Structure formats: C-alpha cells, structure tokens
C-alpha positions as CSV (number, residue, x, y, z in Angstrom):
1,M,1.1,-15.9,-16.4
2,K,4.0,-14.4,-14.4
3,L,4.5,-10.7,-14.6
4,T,8.0,-9.2,-14.4
5,K,8.6,-6.1,-12.3
6,T,8.8,-3.9,-15.3
7,A,5.5,-5.2,-16.7
8,L,3.8,-4.8,-13.4
9,Y,5.0,-1.2,-13.1
10,K,3.7,-0.5,-16.6
11,L,0.4,-2.0,-15.8
12,V,0.0,0.0,-12.6
13,L,1.0,3.2,-14.5
14,I,-1.6,2.5,-17.2
15,V,-4.3,1.9,-14.7
16,A,-3.4,5.1,-12.8
17,V,-3.4,7.2,-15.9
18,L,-6.7,5.6,-17.1
19,A,-8.3,6.3,-13.7
20,A,-7.1,10.0,-13.7
21,V,-8.5,10.5,-17.3
22,L,-11.8,8.9,-16.4
23,E,-12.1,11.0,-13.3
24,F,-11.4,14.1,-15.3
25,F,-14.2,13.3,-17.8
26,F,-16.8,11.8,-15.6
27,A,-16.4,13.6,-12.2
28,H,-19.4,15.3,-10.8
29,P,-19.1,19.0,-11.6
30,H,-20.8,20.4,-8.4
31,Y,-18.0,20.0,-5.8
32,H,-17.6,22.6,-3.1
33,E,-14.0,21.8,-2.0
34,W,-10.8,22.5,-3.9
35,W,-9.5,18.9,-3.6
36,N,-12.6,17.5,-5.3
37,T,-12.0,19.7,-8.4
38,T,-8.3,18.6,-8.8
39,P,-8.1,15.9,-11.4
40,G,-6.5,12.7,-10.0
41,F,-6.6,13.9,-6.4
42,N,-8.6,10.8,-5.3
43,L,-6.1,8.6,-7.0
44,L,-3.2,10.2,-5.3
45,F,-5.0,10.4,-1.9
46,G,-5.7,6.6,-2.1
47,F,-2.1,5.8,-3.1
48,A,-0.8,7.9,-0.2
49,G,-3.2,6.3,2.2
50,C,-2.1,2.8,1.1
51,W,1.6,3.8,1.4
52,L,0.9,5.2,4.9
53,L,-0.7,1.9,6.0
54,I,2.2,-0.1,4.7
55,F,4.7,2.3,6.4
56,V,2.8,2.1,9.7
57,A,2.7,-1.7,9.5
58,K,6.4,-2.1,8.7
59,I,8.0,0.6,10.8
60,V,5.7,1.1,13.8
61,M,4.1,-2.3,14.3
62,T,7.0,-4.6,13.6
63,P,8.9,-3.7,16.8
64,L,5.7,-4.2,18.8
65,L,4.7,-7.5,17.4
66,Q,7.9,-9.3,16.2
67,R,9.6,-11.7,18.6
68,P,13.3,-12.6,18.6
69,E,14.3,-15.6,16.5
70,D,14.9,-17.9,19.5
71,Y,11.7,-16.8,21.3
72,Y,10.2,-20.4,21.4
73,D,13.5,-22.1,22.2
74,D,13.7,-23.8,25.6
75,G,17.4,-23.1,26.1
76,G,18.7,-26.4,24.6
77,D,17.8,-28.7,27.6
78,D,16.8,-32.1,26.3
79,D,14.5,-34.1,28.5
80,D,14.8,-37.3,26.4
81,E,18.1,-38.4,27.9
C-alpha cells in the first residue's frame, strides 16, 4: 500500500488530533508547571524537537560531513597504460 502525500498528511493530522484529545482526557491532573496543564503541549514539544533535530542535521552537520563530488577521484591518471 503506497500512501500519497495528501493521505500521509491527513493521517499525521488525525494522529496528532487524537493524541491531543487523549492527552486532554487522560492527563494526570496534579501537575505543578504551566506547560504540563496545557493540552497538546507534549505533542507540540515533541514535534518541535524532531524538527530541530532535522534542521541541525541538514543545515549544521551537512557542511561538516559532506565531501565534494570528486573527493575520491585520483585526478584522472590511469596506471593501466
């Protein structure tokens, strides 16, 4: 089964809304911090954390780890002549 982009976005949205609703109804009521009482905060915090990891991997680590396209080329000298 292959999902299209639209179907995948709809599935992610449904799961996110379901997680927020379940957190609202089943969250532990004795929290001491404001972010623990905000419905859906853990969902948004996790999404932001994943986005930050992807951003760091693509923007910051790519220039450090990626090599030029011809990094392993030996300059075109053939020793088989």
